[in-house]
C-alpha positions as CSV (number, residue, x, y, z in Angstrom):
1,X,70.8,-13.4,188.1
2,X,68.7,-15.7,191.2
3,X,68.2,-14.1,194.7
4,X,69.4,-16.6,197.1
5,X,68.1,-19.7,197.1
6,X,70.4,-21.9,199.2
7,X,67.4,-22.8,201.7
8,X,68.7,-20.5,204.4
9,X,67.4,-17.4,202.9
10,X,65.0,-15.1,204.6
11,X,61.2,-14.4,203.5
12,X,61.0,-12.9,199.7
13,X,64.9,-14.6,198.9
14,X,66.8,-12.0,200.6
15,X,69.9,-12.2,202.9
16,X,68.9,-12.5,206.8
17,X,71.0,-12.1,210.3
18,X,69.0,-14.6,212.0
19,X,68.6,-14.5,215.8
20,X,70.9,-16.5,217.5
21,X,69.0,-16.5,221.1
22,X,65.6,-18.4,219.2
23,X,68.1,-20.1,217.1
24,X,67.6,-18.9,213.4
25,X,70.8,-18.9,211.8
26,X,71.8,-16.5,209.0
27,X,71.9,-17.1,205.6
28,X,75.2,-19.0,204.5
29,X,76.7,-17.3,201.9
30,X,77.9,-20.1,199.4
31,X,79.9,-20.2,196.4
32,X,77.0,-20.1,194.6
33,X,76.4,-16.8,195.6
34,X,79.5,-15.2,195.6
35,X,80.5,-16.4,192.4
36,X,76.8,-15.4,190.7
37,X,77.7,-11.6,191.9
38,X,81.3,-11.7,190.4
39,X,80.1,-13.3,187.4
40,X,77.3,-11.0,187.0
41,X,79.6,-7.5,187.5
42,X,82.9,-9.4,185.5
43,X,80.7,-10.0,182.5
44,X,79.9,-6.4,182.1
45,X,83.5,-5.7,182.3
46,X,84.2,-7.8,179.4
47,X,81.6,-7.1,177.2
48,X,83.2,-6.4,173.9
49,X,81.8,-3.1,173.6
50,X,82.7,-1.8,177.0
51,X,85.8,-0.3,175.9
52,X,88.0,-2.3,178.8
53,X,87.8,-5.9,177.2
54,X,91.1,-6.0,176.7
55,X,92.3,-5.0,179.4
56,X,93.3,-7.5,182.0
57,X,91.3,-8.2,185.2
58,X,92.9,-6.1,187.7
59,X,92.4,-6.0,191.4
60,X,94.1,-3.0,191.9
61,X,91.5,-1.0,190.0
62,X,88.6,-0.1,191.5
63,X,86.8,1.7,188.2
64,X,86.7,-0.9,185.9
65,X,82.5,-1.7,186.4
66,X,82.3,2.6,186.0
67,X,84.2,2.4,183.2
68,X,82.2,-0.4,181.5
69,X,79.0,0.6,181.9
70,X,80.1,4.3,180.3
71,X,81.6,2.5,177.9
72,X,78.6,0.8,176.4
73,X,76.4,3.3,176.5
74,X,78.8,5.4,174.6
75,X,79.6,3.0,171.8
76,X,76.1,1.7,171.9
77,X,73.6,4.3,171.6
78,X,74.5,5.6,168.2
79,X,74.4,2.1,165.8
80,X,72.9,-0.7,168.5
81,X,75.3,-3.6,168.6
82,X,78.1,-1.9,166.7
83,X,81.2,-1.1,167.8
84,X,83.2,2.3,167.8
85,X,86.5,1.7,166.2
86,X,87.5,5.1,166.5
87,X,87.7,8.4,167.6
88,X,88.8,11.4,166.1
89,X,88.6,15.1,167.5
90,X,89.5,18.5,167.0
91,X,89.1,21.7,169.2
92,X,89.3,25.4,167.5
93,X,92.4,27.1,169.6
94,X,91.4,30.7,168.9
95,X,88.4,32.6,167.8
96,X,87.6,32.5,164.2
97,X,85.8,35.8,162.6
98,X,85.1,36.4,159.7
99,X,82.5,38.9,157.5
100,X,83.3,37.0,154.3
101,X,80.4,36.2,152.3
102,X,81.6,33.0,150.8
103,X,82.5,29.3,152.8
104,X,85.6,30.2,155.1
105,X,87.3,28.2,156.9
106,X,87.3,28.0,161.1
107,X,90.5,26.5,161.4
108,X,88.0,23.2,163.0
109,X,89.1,20.7,160.8
110,X,89.5,16.6,161.0
111,X,92.1,14.5,158.4
112,X,90.7,11.0,158.9
113,X,91.8,7.9,158.2
114,X,89.1,5.0,158.6
115,X,89.8,2.0,160.2
116,X,87.3,0.5,157.4
117,X,85.8,2.8,155.1
118,X,82.8,0.9,154.7
119,X,82.0,1.9,158.5
120,X,79.2,3.8,159.4
121,X,80.9,7.2,160.6
122,X,79.0,9.9,162.4
123,X,80.1,13.4,163.2
124,X,79.3,15.2,165.7
125,X,79.8,19.2,166.4
126,X,79.3,21.2,169.7
127,X,79.8,25.3,168.1
128,X,79.9,28.4,170.3
129,X,78.8,30.6,167.6
130,X,77.7,34.1,167.9
131,X,76.4,36.1,164.8
132,X,75.8,40.4,164.8
133,X,76.3,43.2,162.6
134,X,78.1,45.8,163.7
135,X,75.7,48.7,162.9
136,X,72.8,47.2,164.3
137,X,70.8,46.1,161.7
138,X,69.2,42.7,160.7
139,X,72.0,39.9,161.1
140,X,72.5,36.8,159.3
141,X,74.9,33.5,159.7
142,X,75.6,30.7,157.9
143,X,77.6,27.2,159.3
144,X,78.8,25.1,156.6
145,X,79.4,21.3,157.8
146,X,82.6,20.2,154.8
147,X,83.6,17.2,153.1
148,X,86.2,16.8,151.3
149,X,88.6,13.5,150.2
150,X,91.8,15.7,148.6
151,X,91.7,18.4,151.2
152,X,90.6,21.1,148.2
153,X,87.6,20.9,147.0
154,X,84.7,20.5,149.4
155,X,81.5,20.2,149.1
156,X,78.6,21.2,151.7
157,X,77.1,18.0,154.0
158,X,74.7,20.4,156.0
159,X,74.4,23.9,156.3
160,X,73.3,25.6,159.8
161,X,71.4,28.8,159.7
162,X,70.6,31.9,162.0
163,X,69.1,34.8,161.9
164,X,69.3,37.7,164.1
165,X,66.1,39.9,163.6
166,X,64.4,40.1,166.9
167,X,64.0,44.4,166.2
168,X,64.0,46.2,169.8
169,X,64.0,49.9,168.7
170,X,66.6,52.0,167.8
171,X,70.7,52.7,169.3
172,X,73.2,55.0,168.3
173,X,76.0,53.5,166.0
174,X,77.7,56.8,165.5
175,X,78.4,60.0,166.7
176,X,80.3,63.3,165.7
177,X,80.7,66.4,166.8
178,X,81.7,70.3,165.5
179,X,82.9,73.1,168.7
180,X,83.7,76.7,167.4
181,X,86.8,78.0,169.0
182,X,85.9,81.6,168.9
183,X,83.8,84.5,168.6
184,X,81.5,84.4,165.9
185,X,80.2,88.1,165.0
186,X,78.4,89.8,162.4
187,X,75.9,92.9,161.4
188,X,74.8,91.7,158.1
189,X,71.8,90.4,156.9
190,X,72.4,87.7,155.1
191,X,73.5,84.8,156.7
192,X,77.5,83.9,157.9
193,X,79.1,81.2,159.2
194,X,79.8,80.3,162.9
195,X,82.9,77.9,162.6
196,X,80.4,75.2,163.4
197,X,79.9,72.4,160.8
198,X,79.8,68.8,160.1
199,X,81.3,67.2,156.7
200,X,79.0,63.9,158.1
201,X,80.0,60.3,156.4
202,X,76.6,58.0,157.7
203,X,76.9,54.7,158.5
204,X,73.6,54.0,156.8
205,X,72.4,56.8,154.7
206,X,68.8,55.2,155.4
207,X,69.2,55.9,159.3
208,X,67.6,58.8,161.1
209,X,69.7,61.1,162.5
210,X,69.6,63.3,166.2
211,X,71.0,66.7,165.4
212,X,72.1,68.5,168.8
213,X,72.4,72.3,169.2
214,X,73.8,74.5,171.7
215,X,74.4,78.1,171.3
216,X,74.9,80.9,172.9
217,X,73.3,83.7,170.9
218,X,73.8,87.5,172.1
219,X,72.1,90.5,169.7
220,X,72.6,94.4,170.3
221,X,71.9,97.8,169.2
222,X,72.7,101.0,170.9
223,X,69.9,103.1,169.4
224,X,66.9,101.3,168.7
225,X,65.8,97.4,168.9
226,X,66.9,94.9,166.8
227,X,67.1,91.3,166.3
228,X,68.8,88.0,164.7
229,X,68.6,84.7,163.9
230,X,70.3,81.6,164.3
231,X,70.2,78.9,161.9
232,X,70.8,75.1,161.4
233,X,71.6,74.2,157.5
234,X,71.9,71.1,155.7
235,X,73.2,70.4,152.3
236,X,74.4,67.4,149.9
237,X,77.5,69.3,148.3
238,X,78.7,71.9,151.1
239,X,77.4,74.4,148.1
240,X,74.3,74.9,147.8
241,X,72.2,75.0,151.7
242,X,69.2,74.7,152.7
243,X,68.0,75.8,156.4
244,X,66.0,73.1,158.7
245,X,65.6,75.3,161.9
246,X,65.6,79.2,162.7
247,X,66.2,80.2,166.3
248,X,65.1,84.0,166.9
249,X,66.8,86.7,168.9
250,X,65.5,90.2,169.9
251,X,66.1,93.2,171.8
252,X,63.5,95.9,172.8
253,X,65.4,99.4,172.9
254,X,64.0,102.6,172.3
255,X,67.0,104.8,173.6
256,X,70.9,105.3,173.2
257,X,71.6,102.5,176.4
258,X,72.1,99.1,174.6
259,X,70.0,96.3,176.3
260,X,71.6,93.5,177.0
261,X,70.0,90.2,175.2
262,X,71.6,87.2,175.0
263,X,69.8,83.0,175.1
264,X,71.3,79.4,174.7
265,X,69.8,77.8,172.4
266,X,69.0,74.1,173.2
267,X,67.2,71.7,170.7
268,X,67.4,68.6,169.4
269,X,66.2,68.3,165.7
270,X,65.6,64.7,164.0
271,X,66.8,64.6,160.2
272,X,66.4,61.6,157.7
273,X,68.3,62.1,154.5
274,X,69.6,59.1,152.1
275,X,72.5,61.1,150.8
276,X,75.9,59.5,151.6
277,X,77.7,62.5,153.1
278,X,75.7,65.1,154.1
279,X,76.9,68.4,155.7
280,X,75.3,70.3,158.6
281,X,76.1,74.0,159.5
282,X,75.5,76.6,162.0
283,X,74.6,80.0,160.8
284,X,73.5,83.4,161.8
285,X,72.7,87.1,160.7
286,X,71.8,90.1,162.3
287,X,68.6,92.2,162.1
288,X,66.7,90.4,159.2
289,X,63.7,92.5,160.2
290,X,64.9,95.6,161.9
291,X,67.4,97.9,160.5
292,X,70.9,97.9,162.3
293,X,72.3,95.5,165.3
294,X,75.2,92.8,166.2
295,X,74.2,89.2,166.3
296,X,77.2,87.5,168.2
297,X,77.5,83.8,168.3
298,X,80.1,82.7,170.9
299,X,83.1,80.4,171.2
300,X,81.4,77.2,172.6
301,X,78.9,76.7,170.3
302,X,78.2,72.9,169.3
303,X,76.5,70.8,167.1
304,X,76.0,67.2,167.8
305,X,75.0,64.3,164.9
306,X,74.2,61.3,166.6
307,X,73.0,58.5,164.2
308,X,70.2,56.3,165.5
309,X,69.9,53.0,163.5
310,X,67.1,49.9,164.2
311,X,68.1,48.0,166.9
312,X,68.8,44.3,167.2
313,X,69.5,41.4,169.9
314,X,73.6,42.1,168.8
315,X,74.7,39.4,170.8
316,X,73.0,36.5,169.5
317,X,75.5,33.6,170.9
318,X,74.4,30.2,171.4
319,X,75.7,26.4,170.9
320,X,75.1,24.7,167.7
321,X,75.5,21.1,168.4
322,X,74.4,17.6,165.7
323,X,75.4,14.6,164.7
324,X,74.9,13.2,161.0
325,X,76.1,9.9,159.6
326,X,78.4,10.1,157.2
327,X,79.7,7.2,155.1
328,X,82.2,7.9,152.3
329,X,85.1,5.2,151.1
330,X,87.6,7.6,150.8
331,X,90.8,6.4,151.8
332,X,91.6,9.8,153.7
333,X,88.0,11.7,154.1
334,X,88.6,15.6,155.3
335,X,85.9,17.2,157.5
336,X,85.9,20.6,158.1
337,X,83.8,23.6,159.8
338,X,83.2,26.6,157.4
339,X,81.0,30.1,158.1
340,X,79.8,33.1,156.4
341,X,77.7,36.1,156.5
342,X,75.8,38.3,154.5
343,X,76.9,41.3,153.5
344,X,78.2,43.7,156.3
345,X,77.7,41.0,159.1
346,X,79.4,39.4,161.4
347,X,79.5,35.3,162.5
348,X,82.3,34.4,165.8
349,X,83.5,30.7,165.9
350,X,84.5,30.5,169.9
351,X,87.9,28.4,171.7
352,X,86.7,25.5,172.3
353,X,84.4,24.3,170.0
354,X,84.6,20.7,168.7
355,X,84.7,18.9,165.7
356,X,84.8,14.9,165.9
357,X,84.9,11.8,164.0
358,X,83.2,8.5,165.2
359,X,83.4,5.0,163.3
360,X,81.7,1.9,164.2
361,X,82.1,-1.4,162.9
């Protein structure tokens, strides 16, 4: 397209308004100027790659040039001068959540009938994807772009992998509690139960546990000094017990008047045990080294077991996109998105994810 050059143009072959006061005329807009502008624009609209070439020229439509430019970009960017002859798209209607270790269909699939099986075919995907581990541990997920000729036997074209391994300390993954409902009283020198006990099933036996005690212990003897002990104990079989912590209480008295001695026990104890079902309990005894006396553990005594796991980034949600060329002469090829995880992990492909098949001649 040339600039105006009919002899009435201004400097640089530009249009000018002229100056009637000085006798300088404006640029003449002749047919060659108008036809040049018209044909340049029409040729864009009529480009066979524009996507609107088959439409009749319509004076009432004011967006054909816009549509044509977008179409040429869309249709040519992938394959040079190739023309898109078919475009089939599927979206997922509901979130697809899997914990399976084998490829599981996500509901995102395209049953595609090509215009010509010999044409180039491009697969486009935009997948809103999240991988996590409900236990807060290392997570690993996989997305498989798959292909089938019979919608039954599937082969994987490409696999996308995501590892969730960004450590950030520890987090609580389980919390159990036991609280006594009545006072526990003993005068015996051997450990006696208090009504506080837990049969704990950990999420992962290798995780650490925080044991939190809150106990009020009262020891008294009407005629002399005495002592008591409260103990936190542990067992692997609910039969043989080992003592993890001992808390001592002592009352000093030299006559027949009892001296009130009540102490609160508040402690946090870190415990690591690999057994799948450990048992914990709180016990007490009177006068372990001094004769006589009574130990009381009051109602409301409690034990909390909190399991702590290594903390990772639990929400690793971000999109995966791809554009892959896949040529196959099957009359009716099938494409789908499947996903899977390692044991104990979770993969979610969210609503709105897209799988598209585009064919170019």
